[in-house]
N, C-alpha and C positions, 0 to 999 in steps of 0.2 A: 587454816589461817583464821585468826579472830579479828583483830584490828590490823588494817594495812599500815605498815610502818613507812612513813614518808620522810624523805630528806629534801630540803629546799635549797636549790642552788640559785643564788641571786635574791637579795632581800631588800630591794628598792620599793618604790611606791606601789607598783602593781602587786607585788608580793604582800605588802603590809595592808593595803586598802581593799584587796579583792581576794586573792587566793588563800592566804593564811586564815582570815576570818571564815571563809567558806569551808575550808577543810576542818577547822575546829568545830563547825556546826554539824559535821557528818559523823554519826555515831560510830561507824566502822573504820574511821580513819584516825591516825595518831601521828602528829608531827614529832619526830624524835631528834632531828638534827637540822641545824642551819649552817649555810655556807655563804660567805661573801668576802671579797678581798679587803673590805673595810673592817678592820679588826675592832675598832671602837664601836661601830654600828652594830655588827653582828653580836657582840658581847652584850651591849645594852638591850638589843631586841630579845635576845635569849633570856636575859634577866626578867624582862617585862612579861615574857610568855611562859616562863618556868621551864625552859628547855636547856638541858645541861650541855649537850654537845654543840658548841658554837665554833666553827672552824673557818679558816681563810683559805684552805686548800681543797679543791674539788677531789683530788686524788685521795686525800685523807677521809673525806666524807664518804666516798664510794667504798672504803674498806669496812664501813659499819654494816651492821645487820639491818638492811633496808629492803623493803619490797619494791619500792618505787621512788622515783625522784621527780620533782617539779623543776623544770629548767625555766627560770624566770630572769635570766640574764639578757643583755641586749642582743639583738638578732645576730650581729656579727660574731657573737660567742657561741651561738647555738650548735653549729657544726661540730666544734671541738667538744662542748659539753655533752651533747646527745651521744656522740660516738663513744665517749668515755663511759657514760652511764650504761649504754647498751653492752659494751665490752665487759663491764663489771657485772652484768647479769641483772640489771634493774629494769623494771618497766618505766616508761617515760611518759610524762605529760609535759608538753612544751608550749609556751606562748607562741602565737603566730608572729610572723611567718616562720616556717620551719628553718629557713636558711636564706642566704643572700642571693641565691640564684638557683635555677632548676638543676644545674649540674651538681651542685652541692647536695641537693635532695636525693639525686640518684645515688650518690655515694652513701648517704644515710640508709637508703633502701637496702643496699647490699649488706651493710652492718646489721641492720635490724633483721634481715632474713637469716643471717647466721646466728644471731643471738636468740631468736625465737621469743621476743618480748614485744609487748604492746608499745606503740608510739602514737599518742593521741594529741591532736592539735587543738589549740585554744580558740576554736571557732564557736564562741559561746552563743552567737545568734541562732545556730541550729538547735540549741537547747532551750530557746525561749518557748515557754508553755504554749503561747498562742500561735507561734509559727509551727510548732509540732501539730497543734490542733488544726491549723490550716492545711498542712500536708495531708492529714487524714481526710479532710473535707474534699480536697482536690482529688484524691484517689477514689472517692466514692461518688463523684459528680461527673456529669456529662455536659460540659460547657461548650463543646465544639472545638474548633481549632484555636490554637494560640495565635494572636495577631500581632502583639507588640509587648515589649519588655523595657522597663526604664528603672534606673537607679539614680538617685540624686543624693550626693553626700557632700555637704558643706560642713566641714569639721571646724568647730570653734574651740576656744580655749577652756570652756567648761565641759570638756570630755569627761572630767572627773566629777561632774555634777557639783563642783565647788566644795566637796567634802574635805578636800585637803586644807581648806581655810579654817575648817571647824575641828577636825581631828588630825592633828599634826603627826605624820609618820616620824619614826626615828630617823634621823639624818646624820650626815657626816660630811666634813670638808675634805676627806681623803679622796685623792684623784687616782684613777687606775693608770698604771703604766701603759704607754701605747706601744704594743709589741706586734707589729703586722704579721709576724711568722705564726702566731697562734690565732689570728683572726681569719674569718671567711672573706676572701678577697672579692667575692661577687663575680659577675659575668666577665669573662675574659675580654669580650668585645667592647666593654665600657671603658673608654679612654679618659679616665679621671684619676688623678693622683690619690693613692690610698693614704690619706691622712685623717686627722680627727674629723674634719668637715665632711669627708666622704661618708662617714657613719653618723650622719646627722640630717636634720631636715634642711640643711643648707644644700644638700645634694638632692635635686629633684627626683632622681631615681629612687633614693632611699625613702622619701616621703610617699611616693606612689606605692612602693612595695609594702611599707610598714602599715599603712592604713587602707590602701586600695585593695589589698588581698581580701579584706572582709567583704568588700562590695562584690567582687567577682565570685567569691565563694558562695555568697548568699544567692546570687543569680543562678549559679550552677545548681545549687541545692534545690531551689524552687522550681526550676524548669526541667531538671534532669538532663540538661544538654550542656556540653562544653562548647561555647560559641567560637566562631571565627572572628578575629578582629579585622574589620574591613576598612577602618579609618580612625585616625587619632591626631588631635592637634591640641596645643597648649597655648592659650591666649590670656595674657595678664594674670597668670597664676591659676586659671581655670582650665581643667582638662575636659575635652569633649571627645568621647569615644563612640564609634559605631560598631555594632556587633551584628552577626548573622547567626541566629539560633536555628540551624538547619533550614535556612531560608526565611525565618521570621526575624524582622528587624528589631534591634534593641539599641539603647543608648545608655551611656554612663556620663553623668555630670559630676565632676569631682573637684573639690577645692579644699585645701588646708588653709584656713584663715584665722590665725590666732589673734588677730586684731579685734575679732568679734567673739563674744562669749557663747552665742547660741550654737547648739548642736542640732543640725537640720538634716535628717536622713530619712528618705522616703523611698520605698521600692513599690513598683506598680507592675501588674500583669493584666493584659487585656485579652479576653477570649471572645469568640463569636457571641456567646450568651452570658458572659460574666465579666466582671472587673474586680481587681483586688488592689487594695492600698494598705501598705504596712508602714507604720511609723515606729522606728526603733529609737529607744531613749539613749541618752549618754551612757557609756559602758558602766560607769561607777555609780549610777543612780540606783542605789540598793533597793529602794521601795517602789521601783517602777518596772513594768514589763512592756514589751511591744504591744501596740494596739493595731488591730487588723479589722478592715472593713471589706466585706464580701457582698457585692451586688450581683444578683443573678436573676435570670428570667426563665420560666418554664411555662410556655403558652401564656395564658392570661395572668399567671402568678408571677408577680414581680416582688422580690424580697430583698431586704438590706439587713445582712447579719453583721453585728458588731461584736467582736471579741475584745471585751473591755480590759483595761489594766487590772491584772489579777494579783499584783504585788509580789509575784514570784521572780526572784532575781536570777537571771540566766547564769551567772557565775556560780551560784550555789547549785543549781540543777546540773551544771557541767561537772562540778566536783563530785556530786552524788553518782553521776554516770561513770566517771573515771574509776572511782573506788569500786563500784559494782562490777565493772568490766575486769579489774584486776582480780577480784574475788572469784569471778566466774571460772577462771582458769583458761578461758578461750583467749586466743591471741588475734588481735586485729591491728591494722596500721592505717593511719590517715595520710601516710606519706605520698601515696599515689595522687590523692586529691590535692595535697599541698603542692606537688610538682605541677599539676595542671594549672593551678591558680598562678603560680609564679611564672610559668610559660606564657600565660596571657599577659601578665604584668610586663614581662620582657618584650613581648610583641608590641604592646601599646607604646612603650618608651621608644622602641626602634622606629616605629612609624612616626611618632612625634619628631624625632631627630633626623629622620631620613637615613637611618643606618642600614 
């Protein structure tokens, strides 16, 4: 295999402002086909990018000679799109979350196992260079017991770092048909009408799933522990969640507040002899990386290590990692991790609602 041939399913803002530019920057990747139900949009985007195969049918795209596909459609389309791609023998990169519920992820796991193909989730924070560096420091250090874990995620409207105001993506007024039979219906226990609002931030479960999965995944990544959810409540749009990381207390403070521009996301870990503070930037802030502060003590030596902004964009590092994984010939799947994240999200929501 020389260049990995990629097809893009879903050509909206995240595709145009993040994933496509990153793939174009990776020497061993080549985008050869685009697919979106919006014919006008996909044709215009293909013309702009110099891509000949611009389709409105996922089925037709999957007939092409592709090594892998990027599934960048809304989450409620992931189940159908990922299953189709795997069945067609393609490696899959998909935006998070993997699906609308843990049960759907279990279904994907079965299909992936039969297909023998990679399924990689878009948890780009794991690819942050400074977070990877922090993990190395963690593994090499003796800080004593973990005492406390905290994540604070107040998500403002400048999640895109306002670049959408400067570099306008190709857009279209075409509206997708609402066909519930091809959509992931989400948890069976969730007694909400499956309409357009169900698949939007008007649905509090959707908002928690869509953005909160990043928070719980990063906590699990940093601690190596899948916590127990011991309490959850929602007051005035703010979610307050209590965790137990094998007996170590943790909290999540979470709010989607598009009335404010600021992206305010901080993750903290406290040990007997160290503390860690991680500040993660808006996802589409291309020139910014996570900043990490590590304070530690070793006898009389007290030191503060700062991992400064290194200008490496997590989305690009993520694209490089996916292409390298496909070329390696090894097969891995992030679906078990995705399932655990969504199980936590479901537990949080159930405790909030007394279900």
